[in-house]
C-alpha positions in Angstrom: 0.0 0.0 0.0 1.3 3.5 -0.9 2.5 5.8 1.9 0.1 8.6 0.9 -2.8 6.2 1.2 -1.7 5.2 4.7 -1.5 8.9 5.7 -5.0 9.5 4.4 -6.4 6.6 6.4 -4.7 7.9 9.6 -5.8 11.6 9.0 -9.5 11.3 10.0 -8.8 10.0 13.5 -6.1 12.7 14.0 -8.1 15.7 12.8 -11.8 14.8 13.5 -13.8 17.0 15.7 -14.7 15.6 19.2 -18.1 14.2 19.8 -20.5 15.9 22.2 -23.2 14.6 24.5 -25.7 16.9 26.2 -27.4 16.6 29.6 -30.3 18.9 30.2 -31.5 19.3 33.8 -35.0 19.7 35.3 -36.4 22.9 36.6 -39.9 23.6 35.2 -40.2 26.9 33.4 -36.5 27.7 34.3 -35.7 24.9 31.8 -36.8 27.1 28.9 -33.2 28.4 29.1 -32.2 25.1 27.4 -33.4 26.6 24.2 -30.3 28.9 24.1 -28.1 25.8 24.3 -29.9 24.0 21.5 -29.6 27.2 19.3 -25.9 27.5 20.2 -25.3 23.9 19.0 -27.3 24.6 15.8 -25.2 27.7 15.1 -22.0 25.8 15.7 -23.1 23.0 13.4 -22.8 20.4 16.2 -25.2 17.5 16.6 -24.9 15.6 19.9 -24.3 11.9 19.7 -26.5 11.4 22.8 -28.8 13.4 24.9 -30.1 12.8 28.5 -32.7 14.8 30.3 -34.9 15.1 33.4 -38.3 16.7 33.4 -38.3 19.9 31.2 -34.8 18.9 30.1 -36.2 15.6 28.8 -38.8 17.5 26.8 -36.3 19.9 25.3 -34.0 17.0 24.6 -36.8 15.1 22.9 -37.3 18.1 20.6 -33.7 18.2 19.6 -33.5 14.4 19.4 -36.5 14.5 17.0 -34.6 16.8 14.7 -36.1 20.1 15.7 -33.9 23.2 15.6 -33.6 25.5 18.5 -35.5 28.3 16.7 -38.4 25.8 16.0 -38.6 24.9 19.7 -38.5 28.6 20.7 -41.4 29.4 18.3 -43.4 26.5 19.6 -42.9 27.4 23.3 -43.7 31.1 22.8 -46.8 30.4 20.8 -48.1 27.8 23.3 -47.1 27.9 26.9 -45.8 31.5 26.6 -49.2 32.7 25.4 -51.9 32.9 28.1 -54.9 32.6 25.7 -53.4 29.5 24.0 -52.7 27.9 27.3 -56.3 28.4 28.5 -57.7 27.2 25.2 -55.6 24.0 25.3 -56.4 23.3 28.9 -60.1 23.8 28.3 -60.0 21.2 25.5 -58.6 18.7 28.0 -61.7 19.0 30.3 -63.7 15.8 30.6 -67.1 16.2 28.9 -68.8 13.6 31.1 -68.4 11.9 34.4 -67.6 8.6 32.6 -64.7 10.3 30.8 -63.5 11.9 34.0 -63.3 8.5 35.7 -61.7 6.8 32.6 -59.1 9.5 32.4 -58.1 9.0 36.0 -59.3 12.4 37.2 -58.0 13.2 40.8 -59.0 16.3 42.6 -56.0 18.6 43.0 -53.8 16.6 40.6 -53.5 16.9 36.8 -53.1 14.1 34.4 -49.6 14.9 33.0 -50.0 12.6 30.1 -53.1 14.4 28.9 -51.4 17.8 29.4 -48.3 16.9 27.4 -50.5 15.5 24.6 -52.0 19.0 24.3 -48.7 20.9 24.4 -45.9 18.7 22.9 -44.8 19.6 19.4 -46.1 17.3 16.7 -42.5 16.7 15.6 -41.8 14.7 18.7 -42.7 11.1 17.8 -44.5 8.7 20.2 -41.7 6.1 20.1 -38.0 6.4 21.0 -37.1 4.4 17.9 -38.2 7.2 15.7 -35.8 9.7 17.2 -32.7 10.7 15.1 -30.5 11.1 18.2 -30.4 8.6 21.1 -32.2 10.0 24.1 -32.2 9.0 27.8 -35.2 10.2 29.8 -35.0 10.1 33.5 -37.9 9.1 35.8 -38.0 8.2 39.5 -39.4 4.8 40.6 -41.5 5.9 43.6 -41.7 2.6 45.4 -38.5 1.2 44.0 -36.7 4.3 45.5 -34.4 4.5 42.5 -34.0 6.1 39.1 -35.4 4.7 35.9 -33.6 5.4 32.6 -36.1 5.3 29.8 -34.6 4.9 26.3 -36.9 2.7 24.4 -40.6 2.1 23.9 -43.3 4.8 24.5 -41.5 8.2 24.4 -44.6 10.3 25.4 -45.2 8.2 28.5 -41.6 8.4 29.5 -41.7 12.2 29.1 -44.8 12.4 31.2 -43.3 10.3 33.9 -40.1 12.4 33.9 -42.3 15.6 34.4 -44.7 14.2 37.0 -44.0 16.7 39.7 -45.3 15.4 43.0 -48.6 16.9 44.3 -49.2 18.8 41.1 -49.4 15.8 38.6 -50.5 12.3 38.9 -47.7 9.7 38.9 -47.3 7.7 35.7 -47.1 4.0 35.4 -44.4 2.4 33.2 -44.3 -1.4 33.0 -46.5 -1.5 36.1 -44.2 0.7 38.2 -45.2 4.0 39.6 -43.0 6.8 38.3 -42.6 10.5 39.4 -40.5 13.4 38.3 -37.0 12.3 37.1 -35.4 15.4 38.7 -36.2 14.0 42.2 -33.6 11.4 41.8 -31.3 12.7 39.1 -31.6 16.5 38.4 -28.9 16.5 35.7 -28.2 13.1 34.3 -24.7 13.7 32.9 -23.5 10.6 34.6 -25.4 8.5 32.1 -23.4 10.0 29.3 -20.0 9.1 30.5 -18.1 7.2 27.9 -20.5 8.0 25.1 -18.8 11.1 23.8 -15.5 13.0 24.0 -17.1 16.0 25.6 -20.1 15.9 28.0 -21.9 19.2 28.6 -24.5 19.6 31.3 -26.9 22.5 32.0 -28.3 23.1 35.5 -31.5 25.0 35.7 -32.6 23.8 39.1 -31.9 27.2 40.7 -32.6 27.8 44.4 -34.9 29.8 46.7 -34.8 33.5 45.7 -35.6 36.3 48.1 -34.3 38.7 50.7 -33.5 36.1 53.3 -36.1 37.4 55.7 -39.5 36.8 54.1 -41.4 33.6 55.1 -42.1 31.8 51.8 -45.6 30.7 50.9 -46.6 27.0 51.3 -46.1 26.4 47.6 -42.8 28.3 47.4 -41.5 26.5 50.4 -42.5 23.1 48.8 -40.7 23.9 45.5 -37.8 25.6 47.3 -37.2 22.6 49.5 -37.1 20.4 46.4 -34.6 22.8 44.8 -32.3 22.5 47.9 -32.6 18.7 47.8 -31.7 18.6 44.1 -28.7 20.9 44.5 -27.5 18.6 47.2 -27.8 15.6 44.8 -25.9 17.6 42.1 -23.1 18.5 44.5 -22.6 14.8 45.4 -22.7 13.8 41.8 -20.0 16.4 41.0 -17.7 14.8 43.6 -18.0 11.5 41.8 -17.0 13.0 38.4 -18.0 16.3 36.9 -19.0 16.8 33.3 -16.5 18.6 31.0 -18.8 21.6 30.9 -21.4 22.7 33.5 -23.4 25.8 32.9 -25.8 27.4 35.3 -28.1 30.0 33.6 -29.3 32.8 35.9 -32.8 31.4 36.5 -33.2 32.0 40.3 -35.9 34.7 40.0 -38.3 32.4 38.1 -40.6 29.8 39.7 -41.1 26.3 38.4 -44.5 27.1 37.0 -43.7 30.5 35.4 -44.3 29.2 31.8 -46.4 32.3 31.0 -43.2 34.3 31.6 -41.5 32.4 28.8 -40.4 35.7 27.0 -38.9 36.9 30.3 -37.1 33.7 31.0 -35.5 33.7 27.5 -34.6 37.3 27.7 -33.0 37.0 31.1 -30.9 34.0 30.1 -30.0 35.2 26.6 -26.3 35.5 27.5 -26.2 31.7 28.1 -25.9 31.1 24.3 -22.6 32.9 23.9 -21.4 31.6 27.2 -22.0 28.0 26.1 -20.5 28.6 22.7 -17.3 30.0 24.3 -17.0 27.1 26.8 -17.6 24.5 24.1 -15.2 26.1 21.7 -12.5 26.2 24.3 -13.1 22.6 25.2 -12.9 21.5 21.6 -9.6 23.4 21.1 -8.1 21.9 24.2 -9.3 18.4 23.1 -7.6 18.9 19.7 -4.3 20.0 21.4 
């Protein structure tokens, strides 16, 4: 074999760009900041080889894994959950029209059926099966009675997304294979640990945030409930970091927003706009150091 042919064979492994995997954390409306990350990757021409997500991160990750661009996800969010009239219209369409339907759909006073809610709000581009995604996706859920995490990566995608977003007290738990599942962020807020070894660079985005205030005001019952869950999740993240941090960890400034502030979508995106360039710089630096 000619020497120049041998050099051509060796060249791709020496000059190829590093692969990237992306972990998107849970945080309710704060997770809308993930849109900036997806847009940054689009602009850099980088497609992750794997995505993992919890709760809102799983939904954003599902959009990207389905082939949606960041600008498409942004448009969908702002025209649905970011628009009060559209939210009310879609929720109104979910109402049971009879007692029989209410019973059949599993209506519980004080709790919403997250599967029905997501069916009304998920983009049509997100398929119902994992096998129809163009990028491998890991969706995190928490096995309530099993007291452990559940990694969903095959089968019914919509059910997995519903389970991952089933915030306790607000949404009914979701059953998968007969097991009772709740919000994936409860057990694994940013599942970067499930991407180790799958890519040269693992990037993780933390939108959990923490209680925001002047330090003196007694929080409301709802704020204290969500704030306590934030503190718990930050403790989990800190322990996970000790066992091995991702190559990139970004924390957008989302503390002022509450978990259910979806109607403030425009504000969330405006307040976290700088995240896009911050992520592009961090990833570019990491790519350059990897090549060196």
